[in-house]
Biopython code that builds the backbone (N, CA, C, O; Angstrom):
import numpy as np
from Bio.PDB.StructureBuilder import StructureBuilder

atoms = [
    (1, "MET", "N", (8.652, 20.523, 7.745)),
    (1, "MET", "CA", (9.104, 19.646, 8.707)),
    (1, "MET", "C", (10.044, 19.136, 9.488)),
    (1, "MET", "O", (10.867, 18.389, 8.960)),
    (2, "GLY", "N", (10.121, 19.379, 10.706)),
    (2, "GLY", "CA", (11.418, 19.152, 11.950)),
    (2, "GLY", "C", (11.040, 17.962, 12.473)),
    (2, "GLY", "O", (9.896, 17.510, 12.513)),
    (3, "ILE", "N", (12.250, 17.366, 12.958)),
    (3, "ILE", "CA", (12.144, 16.070, 14.135)),
    (3, "ILE", "C", (10.999, 17.091, 15.139)),
    (3, "ILE", "O", (9.862, 16.974, 14.684)),
    (4, "LYS", "N", (11.038, 17.743, 15.988)),
    (4, "LYS", "CA", (10.048, 18.554, 16.519)),
    (4, "LYS", "C", (8.468, 17.904, 16.144)),
    (4, "LYS", "O", (7.842, 17.088, 16.819)),
    (5, "ASP", "N", (8.092, 18.483, 14.973)),
    (5, "ASP", "CA", (6.848, 18.620, 14.099)),
    (5, "ASP", "C", (6.491, 16.764, 14.312)),
    (5, "ASP", "O", (5.632, 16.223, 15.009)),
    (6, "ALA", "N", (7.283, 16.305, 13.626)),
    (6, "ALA", "CA", (7.347, 14.732, 13.362)),
    (6, "ALA", "C", (6.860, 13.916, 14.713)),
    (6, "ALA", "O", (5.811, 13.273, 14.747)),
    (7, "ARG", "N", (7.958, 14.059, 16.039)),
    (7, "ARG", "CA", (7.176, 13.653, 16.790)),
    (7, "ARG", "C", (5.877, 14.077, 17.542)),
    (7, "ARG", "O", (5.502, 13.365, 18.474)),
    (8, "GLU", "N", (5.317, 14.949, 17.275)),
    (8, "GLU", "CA", (4.151, 15.492, 17.874)),
    (8, "GLU", "C", (3.255, 14.688, 16.650)),
    (8, "GLU", "O", (2.254, 14.214, 17.188)),
    (9, "ILE", "N", (3.273, 14.456, 15.559)),
    (9, "ILE", "CA", (2.411, 13.798, 14.908)),
    (9, "ILE", "C", (2.617, 12.021, 15.155)),
    (9, "ILE", "O", (1.788, 11.112, 15.202)),
    (10, "LEU", "N", (3.589, 12.032, 15.235)),
    (10, "LEU", "CA", (3.627, 10.583, 15.915)),
    (10, "LEU", "C", (2.996, 10.554, 16.758)),
    (10, "LEU", "O", (1.869, 10.088, 16.585)),
    (11, "ASP", "N", (3.401, 11.054, 18.164)),
    (11, "ASP", "CA", (2.629, 10.833, 19.404)),
    (11, "ASP", "C", (0.938, 10.921, 19.388)),
    (11, "ASP", "O", (0.220, 10.429, 20.258)),
    (12, "LYS", "N", (0.523, 11.576, 18.333)),
    (12, "LYS", "CA", (-0.273, 11.765, 18.108)),
    (12, "LYS", "C", (-1.534, 10.787, 17.705)),
    (12, "LYS", "O", (-2.709, 10.727, 18.070)),
    (13, "MET", "N", (-0.739, 10.066, 16.796)),
    (13, "MET", "CA", (-1.125, 8.693, 16.154)),
    (13, "MET", "C", (-1.046, 7.883, 17.013)),
    (13, "MET", "O", (-2.081, 7.227, 17.131)),
    (14, "GLN", "N", (0.159, 7.490, 18.043)),
    (14, "GLN", "CA", (-0.053, 6.758, 19.266)),
    (14, "GLN", "C", (-1.199, 6.424, 20.127)),
    (14, "GLN", "O", (-1.586, 5.331, 20.540)),
    (15, "SER", "N", (-1.800, 7.996, 20.359)),
    (15, "SER", "CA", (-2.470, 8.416, 21.113)),
    (15, "SER", "C", (-3.554, 7.873, 20.427)),
    (15, "SER", "O", (-4.077, 6.974, 21.086)),
    (16, "LEU", "N", (-4.019, 8.052, 19.495)),
    (16, "LEU", "CA", (-5.370, 7.551, 18.511)),
    (16, "LEU", "C", (-5.169, 6.159, 18.653)),
    (16, "LEU", "O", (-6.036, 5.444, 19.155)),
    (17, "ALA", "N", (-4.042, 5.708, 18.230)),
    (17, "ALA", "CA", (-4.241, 3.906, 18.450)),
    (17, "ALA", "C", (-4.397, 3.294, 19.574)),
    (17, "ALA", "O", (-4.826, 2.142, 19.618)),
    (18, "GLY", "N", (-4.074, 3.970, 20.616)),
    (18, "GLY", "CA", (-4.296, 3.504, 21.991)),
    (18, "GLY", "C", (-5.967, 3.734, 22.460)),
    (18, "GLY", "O", (-6.653, 2.965, 23.133)),
    (19, "LYS", "N", (-6.307, 4.888, 21.940)),
    (19, "LYS", "CA", (-7.921, 5.046, 22.335)),
    (19, "LYS", "C", (-8.678, 4.057, 21.336)),
    (19, "LYS", "O", (-9.716, 3.517, 21.718)),
    (20, "MET", "N", (-8.172, 3.817, 20.073)),
    (20, "MET", "CA", (-8.937, 2.543, 19.181)),
    (20, "MET", "C", (-9.226, 1.493, 20.052)),
    (20, "MET", "O", (-10.264, 0.857, 20.231)),
    (21, "ARG", "N", (-7.843, 1.412, 20.688)),
    (21, "ARG", "CA", (-7.563, -0.282, 21.184)),
    (21, "ARG", "C", (-8.897, -0.335, 22.739)),
    (21, "ARG", "O", (-9.576, -1.287, 23.125)),
    (22, "SER", "N", (-8.848, 0.600, 23.088)),
    (22, "SER", "CA", (-9.781, 0.000, 24.205)),
    (22, "SER", "C", (-11.464, 1.002, 23.860)),
    (22, "SER", "O", (-12.404, 1.053, 24.654)),
    (23, "GLU", "N", (-11.425, 1.526, 22.804)),
    (23, "GLU", "CA", (-12.844, 1.965, 22.373)),
    (23, "GLU", "C", (-13.840, 0.780, 21.963)),
    (23, "GLU", "O", (-13.691, 0.187, 20.895)),
    (24, "ASP", "N", (-15.259, 0.344, 23.213)),
    (24, "ASP", "CA", (-15.858, -0.220, 22.684)),
    (24, "ASP", "C", (-16.856, 0.131, 21.780)),
    (24, "ASP", "O", (-17.067, -0.763, 20.961)),
    (25, "ASN", "N", (-17.630, 1.253, 21.629)),
    (25, "ASN", "CA", (-18.364, 1.724, 20.359)),
    (25, "ASN", "C", (-17.283, 1.747, 19.051)),
    (25, "ASN", "O", (-16.105, 2.071, 18.906)),
    (26, "GLU", "N", (-18.340, 1.227, 18.200)),
    (26, "GLU", "CA", (-17.655, 1.618, 16.874)),
    (26, "GLU", "C", (-17.955, 1.963, 16.286)),
    (26, "GLU", "O", (-17.590, 1.461, 15.223)),
    (27, "LYS", "N", (-18.788, 2.991, 16.168)),
    (27, "LYS", "CA", (-18.769, 4.907, 15.567)),
    (27, "LYS", "C", (-17.633, 5.462, 15.903)),
    (27, "LYS", "O", (-16.993, 6.021, 15.012)),
    (28, "SER", "N", (-17.035, 5.434, 17.483)),
    (28, "SER", "CA", (-16.284, 5.737, 18.058)),
    (28, "SER", "C", (-14.489, 5.486, 17.418)),
    (28, "SER", "O", (-13.495, 6.175, 17.189)),
    (29, "LYS", "N", (-14.879, 4.181, 17.350)),
    (29, "LYS", "CA", (-13.382, 3.812, 16.193)),
    (29, "LYS", "C", (-13.614, 3.923, 15.148)),
    (29, "LYS", "O", (-12.778, 3.274, 14.519)),
    (30, "ARG", "N", (-14.230, 4.341, 14.570)),
    (30, "ARG", "CA", (-14.255, 4.350, 12.798)),
    (30, "ARG", "C", (-14.000, 6.157, 13.102)),
    (30, "ARG", "O", (-13.050, 6.510, 12.403)),
    (31, "ARG", "N", (-14.480, 7.163, 13.796)),
    (31, "ARG", "CA", (-13.812, 8.264, 14.090)),
    (31, "ARG", "C", (-12.561, 8.375, 14.048)),
    (31, "ARG", "O", (-11.776, 8.961, 13.302)),
    (32, "LEU", "N", (-12.434, 7.458, 15.336)),
    (32, "LEU", "CA", (-10.569, 7.374, 15.817)),
    (32, "LEU", "C", (-10.168, 7.076, 14.766)),
    (32, "LEU", "O", (-9.106, 7.680, 14.617)),
    (33, "ALA", "N", (-10.441, 6.335, 13.693)),
    (33, "ALA", "CA", (-9.567, 5.171, 12.935)),
    (33, "ALA", "C", (-9.129, 6.757, 11.667)),
    (33, "ALA", "O", (-8.017, 7.262, 11.513)),
    (34, "GLU", "N", (-10.401, 7.147, 10.997)),
    (34, "GLU", "CA", (-9.983, 8.592, 10.550)),
    (34, "GLU", "C", (-9.546, 9.749, 10.865)),
    (34, "GLU", "O", (-9.618, 10.726, 10.119)),
    (35, "ASN", "N", (-9.233, 9.748, 11.588)),
    (35, "ASN", "CA", (-8.637, 10.809, 12.984)),
    (35, "ASN", "C", (-7.200, 10.449, 12.350)),
    (35, "ASN", "O", (-6.596, 11.238, 11.623)),
    (36, "LEU", "N", (-6.580, 8.815, 12.799)),
    (36, "LEU", "CA", (-5.690, 8.327, 12.402)),
    (36, "LEU", "C", (-4.762, 8.525, 11.237)),
    (36, "LEU", "O", (-3.567, 8.817, 11.283)),
    (37, "SER", "N", (-5.642, 8.282, 10.014)),
    (37, "SER", "CA", (-4.934, 8.266, 8.464)),
    (37, "SER", "C", (-4.969, 9.640, 8.277)),
    (37, "SER", "O", (-4.041, 9.989, 7.548)),
    (38, "SER", "N", (-5.667, 10.557, 8.643)),
    (38, "SER", "CA", (-5.360, 11.973, 8.145)),
    (38, "SER", "C", (-4.132, 12.140, 8.429)),
    (38, "SER", "O", (-3.418, 12.447, 7.474)),
    (39, "LEU", "N", (-3.406, 11.992, 9.924)),
    (39, "LEU", "CA", (-2.745, 12.324, 10.265)),
    (39, "LEU", "C", (-1.436, 11.920, 9.620)),
    (39, "LEU", "O", (-0.430, 12.582, 9.362)),
    (40, "ALA", "N", (-1.763, 10.535, 9.417)),
    (40, "ALA", "CA", (-0.686, 9.530, 8.621)),
    (40, "ALA", "C", (-0.759, 9.959, 7.552)),
    (40, "ALA", "O", (0.361, 9.803, 7.066)),
    (41, "GLU", "N", (-1.592, 10.567, 6.624)),
    (41, "GLU", "CA", (-1.614, 11.310, 5.303)),
    (41, "GLU", "C", (-0.513, 12.584, 5.823)),
    (41, "GLU", "O", (0.637, 12.306, 5.484)),
    (42, "GLN", "N", (-0.602, 13.653, 6.422)),
    (42, "GLN", "CA", (-0.384, 14.689, 6.659)),
    (42, "GLN", "C", (1.063, 14.296, 7.190)),
    (42, "GLN", "O", (1.867, 15.153, 6.823)),
    (43, "PHE", "N", (1.696, 13.227, 7.973)),
    (43, "PHE", "CA", (3.016, 12.709, 8.476)),
    (43, "PHE", "C", (3.652, 12.658, 6.770)),
    (43, "PHE", "O", (4.610, 13.352, 6.429)),
    (44, "ARG", "N", (2.985, 11.790, 5.899)),
    (44, "ARG", "CA", (3.543, 11.077, 4.454)),
    (44, "ARG", "C", (3.880, 12.166, 3.339)),
    (44, "ARG", "O", (4.712, 12.019, 2.443)),
    (45, "LYS", "N", (2.952, 13.465, 3.595)),
    (45, "LYS", "CA", (3.178, 14.966, 2.961)),
    (45, "LYS", "C", (4.291, 15.423, 2.946)),
    (45, "LYS", "O", (5.021, 15.718, 2.000)),
    (46, "ASN", "N", (4.548, 15.539, 4.934)),
    (46, "ASN", "CA", (5.477, 16.633, 5.016)),
    (46, "ASN", "C", (6.823, 15.904, 4.514)),
    (46, "ASN", "O", (7.797, 16.495, 4.048)),
    (47, "ALA", "N", (6.662, 14.093, 4.749)),
    (47, "ALA", "CA", (8.109, 13.146, 4.956)),
    (47, "ALA", "C", (8.666, 13.787, 3.289)),
    (47, "ALA", "O", (9.687, 14.471, 3.220)),
    (48, "GLU", "N", (7.759, 13.417, 1.919)),
    (48, "GLU", "CA", (8.178, 13.911, 0.948)),
    (48, "GLU", "C", (8.827, 15.111, 0.704)),
    (48, "GLU", "O", (9.460, 15.150, -0.351)),
    (49, "LYS", "N", (8.835, 15.878, 1.247)),
    (49, "LYS", "CA", (9.325, 17.009, 1.498)),
    (49, "LYS", "C", (11.038, 17.136, 1.054)),
    (49, "LYS", "O", (11.736, 17.772, 0.264)),
    (50, "PHE", "N", (11.197, 16.026, 2.180)),
    (50, "PHE", "CA", (12.384, 15.561, 2.057)),
    (50, "PHE", "C", (13.365, 14.387, 1.609)),
    (50, "PHE", "O", (13.043, 13.228, 1.872)),
    (51, "PRO", "N", (14.447, 14.637, 1.000)),
    (51, "PRO", "CA", (14.749, 13.874, 0.172)),
    (51, "PRO", "C", (15.337, 12.414, 1.139)),
    (51, "PRO", "O", (15.737, 12.585, 2.291)),
    (52, "SER", "N", (15.323, 11.372, 0.660)),
    (52, "SER", "CA", (15.801, 10.107, 0.966)),
    (52, "SER", "C", (17.196, 9.779, 1.535)),
    (52, "SER", "O", (17.509, 8.612, 1.768)),
]
sb = StructureBuilder()
sb.init_structure("model")
sb.init_model(0)
sb.init_chain("A")
sb.init_seg("    ")
for serial, (resi, resn, name, xyz) in enumerate(atoms, 1):
    if name == "N":
        sb.init_residue(resn, " ", resi, " ")
    sb.init_atom(name, np.array(xyz, "f"), 0.0, 1.0, " ", f" {name:<3s}", serial, name[0])
structure = sb.get_structure()
């Protein structure tokens, strides 16, 4: 995962978080939260490939 990939994932996460804040429907919020969690997991797995 390069910097470009990381930025894309973080942009998607920020977008989903913004949608969650403005969403009134609980079912939609839950779906958005699941998508956000999935992106965070993807980011974590990719980040583990690089030494700290």
